[in-house]
C-alpha positions as CSV (number, residue, x, y, z in Angstrom):
1,M,-62.1,-19.9,-2.7
2,S,-61.8,-17.1,-0.1
3,T,-59.1,-17.4,3.0
4,P,-60.9,-16.3,6.7
5,D,-58.5,-13.4,6.1
6,Q,-60.2,-12.2,2.8
7,D,-63.4,-12.2,4.1
8,R,-62.7,-10.1,7.1
9,I,-61.4,-7.6,4.3
10,L,-62.3,-5.8,0.9
11,D,-61.5,-7.1,-2.6
12,A,-58.4,-4.9,-3.5
13,R,-60.0,-3.6,-6.7
14,T,-62.5,-1.9,-4.1
15,S,-62.9,2.0,-5.4
16,M,-64.8,4.9,-4.2
17,G,-67.9,5.9,-6.3
18,P,-69.9,9.7,-6.7
19,V,-70.1,11.6,-3.3
20,T,-74.1,12.6,-3.0
21,L,-74.6,16.0,-1.6
22,R,-77.7,17.4,-0.1
23,V,-78.1,21.3,-1.4
24,G,-79.7,24.2,-1.1
25,D,-79.1,26.0,-4.2
26,L,-79.2,23.4,-7.1
27,D,-78.5,26.0,-9.9
28,T,-75.4,27.6,-8.1
29,M,-74.1,24.4,-6.8
30,S,-74.1,22.7,-10.2
31,G,-72.9,26.0,-12.1
32,Y,-70.0,25.6,-9.6
33,Y,-69.1,21.8,-9.9
34,S,-69.4,22.1,-13.7
35,N,-67.2,25.5,-14.0
36,A,-64.7,24.7,-11.2
37,F,-64.0,21.0,-11.4
38,A,-65.0,20.7,-15.6
39,L,-67.6,18.4,-14.4
40,E,-71.3,18.2,-17.2
41,P,-74.3,16.4,-16.4
42,I,-74.9,13.0,-16.9
43,E,-78.5,12.3,-15.9
44,E,-81.1,14.1,-13.7
45,T,-84.4,13.0,-12.3
46,A,-87.1,14.6,-9.8
47,R,-88.7,12.6,-7.0
48,G,-91.1,14.4,-5.5
49,R,-90.2,17.9,-4.2
50,E,-86.6,17.2,-5.0
51,V,-84.5,16.7,-7.5
52,H,-81.1,14.5,-8.0
53,R,-78.6,15.3,-10.7
54,L,-75.4,13.4,-11.4
55,L,-72.3,15.2,-12.8
56,G,-69.0,13.4,-14.0
57,R,-66.0,14.0,-16.8
58,A,-65.5,11.7,-19.6
59,G,-68.6,9.3,-18.2
60,T,-67.3,8.9,-15.0
61,P,-69.5,10.3,-12.1
62,F,-68.1,12.4,-9.7
63,V,-70.8,13.6,-7.3
64,R,-75.2,13.4,-7.3
65,L,-76.4,16.8,-6.3
66,V,-80.2,16.6,-4.2
67,H,-81.9,19.7,-4.3
68,T,-83.7,20.1,-0.7
69,P,-83.7,23.4,0.0
70,D,-86.1,23.0,3.1
71,L,-82.9,21.4,5.1
72,P,-81.0,23.5,7.6
73,T,-77.1,24.8,6.7
74,L,-74.3,22.8,7.1
75,D,-72.7,22.4,11.0
76,R,-69.2,21.8,10.0
77,R,-68.9,21.0,14.1
78,Q,-71.2,17.6,13.3
79,A,-70.5,14.5,11.9
80,G,-70.6,14.5,8.0
81,L,-68.0,15.4,5.5
82,F,-64.5,16.7,5.6
83,H,-63.9,17.0,1.9
84,T,-64.6,14.8,-1.1
85,A,-61.6,14.0,-3.3
86,F,-61.1,14.0,-6.7
87,L,-58.2,12.2,-8.5
88,F,-56.8,12.8,-11.5
89,D,-53.8,10.6,-13.4
90,D,-50.9,13.5,-13.2
91,G,-49.8,16.6,-12.7
92,P,-51.3,18.7,-15.7
93,S,-54.6,17.4,-15.5
94,L,-54.5,18.4,-12.0
95,S,-53.3,21.5,-12.5
96,A,-56.0,22.3,-15.3
97,T,-58.4,21.9,-12.7
98,V,-56.9,23.6,-9.9
99,Y,-56.6,26.8,-11.7
100,R,-60.4,26.7,-13.2
101,A,-61.3,26.4,-9.2
102,A,-59.1,28.8,-8.4
103,Q,-60.9,31.3,-11.2
104,D,-64.7,30.8,-9.8
105,P,-65.4,33.3,-6.5
106,R,-68.2,31.2,-5.6
107,G,-65.6,28.7,-4.1
108,T,-62.8,29.5,-2.0
109,F,-59.2,27.6,-2.4
110,T,-58.2,27.0,1.4
111,G,-55.0,25.9,1.1
112,S,-52.3,22.7,-0.8
113,S,-49.8,20.4,0.7
114,D,-47.5,17.6,-0.1
115,H,-48.8,14.7,1.6
116,M,-45.9,12.3,0.6
117,V,-47.8,9.9,-1.5
118,S,-49.8,12.8,-2.9
119,E,-50.2,16.4,-4.3
120,A,-53.4,17.9,-3.3
121,F,-55.1,21.4,-3.2
122,Y,-58.3,22.6,-1.0
123,F,-61.5,24.3,-1.9
124,T,-64.6,25.1,-0.1
125,D,-67.5,24.8,-2.1
126,P,-70.5,27.5,-1.9
127,E,-72.7,25.6,0.5
128,G,-69.4,25.1,2.5
129,N,-68.3,20.9,1.8
130,G,-64.9,20.2,1.1
131,V,-63.3,19.6,-2.0
132,E,-59.3,18.4,-2.6
133,L,-58.2,18.0,-5.5
134,Y,-54.7,15.7,-6.3
135,T,-52.5,13.5,-8.0
136,D,-51.1,10.2,-6.8
137,R,-47.3,9.6,-6.5
138,P,-45.9,6.1,-7.4
139,R,-46.5,3.6,-5.0
140,E,-43.0,2.6,-5.2
141,Q,-42.3,6.3,-3.5
142,W,-44.5,5.8,-1.1
143,T,-42.9,5.4,2.7
144,I,-43.8,2.4,5.1
145,T,-43.0,2.0,8.7
146,N,-44.1,-0.7,10.9
147,G,-46.6,-1.4,9.1
148,E,-48.2,1.9,8.3
149,I,-48.6,4.2,4.7
150,Q,-46.7,7.8,6.3
151,M,-48.2,10.9,5.6
152,A,-47.4,14.2,6.0
153,T,-48.5,17.6,5.6
154,T,-45.7,20.0,4.3
155,F,-46.2,23.0,2.2
156,L,-46.9,23.1,-1.7
157,D,-46.6,25.8,-3.2
158,P,-49.6,26.3,-5.9
159,N,-48.2,29.1,-8.2
160,A,-45.0,26.9,-8.9
161,Y,-47.0,23.9,-9.5
162,L,-49.2,25.5,-11.5
163,R,-46.0,27.0,-13.4
164,E,-44.4,23.6,-13.8
165,H,-47.5,22.1,-15.1
166,L,-50.1,24.2,-16.8
167,T,-50.1,24.7,-20.3
168,Q,-52.7,26.2,-22.4
169,E,-53.4,23.4,-24.2
170,V,-53.7,21.0,-20.9
171,L,-56.3,23.9,-19.5
172,D,-58.4,24.0,-22.9
173,A,-58.4,19.8,-22.5
174,A,-59.9,19.6,-18.8
175,P,-63.6,18.6,-19.2
176,T,-62.1,15.5,-21.3
177,Q,-58.9,14.7,-18.8
178,A,-59.8,11.6,-16.7
179,G,-60.6,11.8,-13.1
180,T,-62.4,9.6,-10.5
181,V,-63.3,10.1,-6.7
182,G,-60.2,8.8,-5.2
183,H,-61.1,9.1,-1.1
184,V,-63.5,10.1,0.9
185,H,-62.9,12.0,4.1
186,L,-65.2,12.2,7.0
187,Q,-65.8,14.1,10.2
188,V,-66.6,11.5,13.0
189,G,-67.3,11.8,16.7
190,D,-65.0,9.7,17.7
191,V,-62.5,7.2,15.8
192,P,-62.6,3.9,17.6
193,T,-66.3,4.0,16.9
194,A,-65.4,4.9,13.6
195,R,-62.8,2.1,13.3
196,A,-65.3,-0.4,14.6
197,F,-67.6,0.6,11.7
198,Y,-65.2,1.3,8.6
199,V,-62.3,-0.9,9.5
200,D,-64.2,-4.1,11.5
201,A,-67.4,-4.2,9.8
202,L,-67.3,-3.0,6.2
203,G,-63.7,-4.4,5.7
204,F,-61.2,-1.6,4.7
205,E,-57.8,-2.2,6.9
206,S,-56.2,0.8,8.8
207,T,-53.4,2.5,6.6
208,L,-52.7,5.3,9.4
209,S,-53.3,5.2,12.2
210,S,-50.6,8.0,14.0
211,F,-52.2,10.6,13.1
212,P,-53.3,12.5,15.8
213,G,-57.1,12.5,16.1
214,A,-57.3,10.9,12.9
215,L,-58.4,7.2,11.0
216,F,-57.0,6.1,7.5
217,A,-57.8,3.1,6.0
218,S,-58.5,1.4,2.4
219,A,-58.5,-2.0,0.2
220,G,-55.6,-3.3,-1.7
221,G,-52.8,-1.7,-0.1
222,Y,-54.1,2.4,-1.3
223,H,-53.2,5.2,1.1
224,H,-56.6,5.7,2.1
225,H,-60.1,5.2,0.3
226,I,-61.4,6.6,3.4
227,A,-60.5,8.3,6.6
228,M,-62.2,9.8,9.5
229,N,-61.5,12.7,12.0
230,T,-62.5,14.4,15.0
231,W,-60.8,17.6,14.1
232,N,-63.9,19.8,14.1
233,S,-66.3,17.2,16.0
234,Q,-65.0,15.6,18.5
235,G,-67.8,14.2,20.4
236,A,-70.2,14.2,17.9
237,G,-73.9,12.4,17.6
238,P,-75.7,11.1,15.5
239,R,-76.5,14.0,12.6
240,A,-79.5,15.9,12.2
241,A,-81.0,15.8,9.0
242,M,-78.9,19.3,7.4
243,L,-77.4,20.2,3.7
244,G,-73.9,18.2,3.0
245,L,-73.1,14.7,2.9
246,G,-76.1,12.8,1.8
247,D,-74.6,9.5,0.5
248,V,-70.8,7.9,0.6
249,A,-70.5,5.5,-2.4
250,V,-68.1,2.4,-2.6
251,T,-67.6,0.5,-5.4
252,V,-66.9,-3.5,-5.2
253,P,-65.8,-5.9,-8.0
254,D,-68.8,-8.2,-7.8
255,A,-72.5,-9.7,-6.0
256,T,-69.5,-12.4,-4.4
257,E,-68.1,-9.1,-2.4
258,L,-71.6,-7.5,-1.2
259,E,-72.6,-11.1,0.2
260,A,-68.9,-11.4,1.9
261,T,-69.9,-7.4,3.5
262,A,-73.3,-8.4,4.4
263,A,-72.0,-11.7,6.3
264,R,-69.6,-8.9,8.1
265,L,-72.5,-6.4,9.1
266,R,-74.6,-9.7,9.8
267,A,-71.9,-10.6,12.3
268,K,-71.5,-7.4,14.0
269,G,-75.3,-7.4,14.3
270,I,-75.2,-4.6,11.9
271,D,-78.8,-3.2,9.7
272,F,-78.4,-3.0,5.8
273,S,-80.4,-3.6,3.2
274,T,-79.3,-5.0,-0.6
275,D,-80.9,-6.2,-3.7
276,G,-78.1,-8.0,-5.1
277,R,-76.4,-5.5,-6.8
278,T,-76.4,-2.6,-4.1
279,L,-76.0,-2.7,-0.1
280,Q,-76.5,0.2,1.9
281,V,-75.9,0.5,5.6
282,T,-75.8,3.9,8.1
283,D,-73.0,4.3,10.3
284,P,-72.8,5.2,13.8
285,W,-73.5,9.6,13.1
286,G,-76.7,8.3,10.4
287,T,-74.0,8.6,7.6
288,Q,-75.5,6.1,4.9
289,V,-72.6,4.2,3.0
290,T,-73.6,2.4,-0.2
291,L,-72.0,-0.5,-1.5
292,S,-72.3,-1.5,-5.3
293,V,-71.2,-3.4,-8.0
294,P,-69.4,-2.5,-10.7
295,N,-71.2,0.1,-14.2
296,L,-74.2,0.8,-12.5
297,A,-76.6,2.9,-14.8
298,A,-77.0,6.5,-14.0
299,D,-80.2,6.3,-13.2
300,E,-79.6,3.3,-10.7
301,V,-77.7,5.8,-9.4
302,L,-79.6,8.4,-9.2
303,A,-82.3,6.0,-7.4
304,R,-80.3,5.3,-4.3
């Protein structure tokens, strides 16, 4: 039986699923994600004029690309995606993907950072969507001060990192190395409204709120599964239809957790839809969030 405190938060086993991107050039974007990040097509379907293509690694979905060429291009000042973060098991598997991505001229390398809890490298895809590649430090090395997980942005030398971790053997094995979506970082119009939705209603727990213009939150004590910032988008209102973020996917352990989330949303007066295996809700800026039970079939993911 759950306790009142447990009813207010997401289950500790919650994780992130494949992000959906609406793209203008499916072939270019699919080719980029395949080449730069060693992702392979898992499933594809057509829905009217839209083509939905699911890409992943070793059977794990990372991203769903939806071909919607009639939409206007991404506006980085609006609410939406700051970056999708792909998580790798260790330094060698991270370095292999970083090296691949750096060789693809269709994307742009935008920096690298030591965040205390993780080591991260940043890219922008051909249509302007941010991508983070990272690996975590062990939890016992994280610093917690006044109940918050401490994170920082310290320079990480990319060339030194590759020299330390990359070998030809690791590079050749990149497509078979494990990985997943570790977190999603969003652009929002203001942090208090984001907290009311993602923490108070959905049930993520705040992990760091003192970082200027941002809020980090997670389930189960992770440093963050979801982050929200106003660095480019302060004051932004509801999103107009455009290329870029289409859906944020969250995986919960079972249908009971979907029911608990539905109860929280209902108590807050927030509309949602559910079929018992997925629950869909829209955040205050028009971003769709889909919570699902584990092990959805590829065609179920594409049907969102």
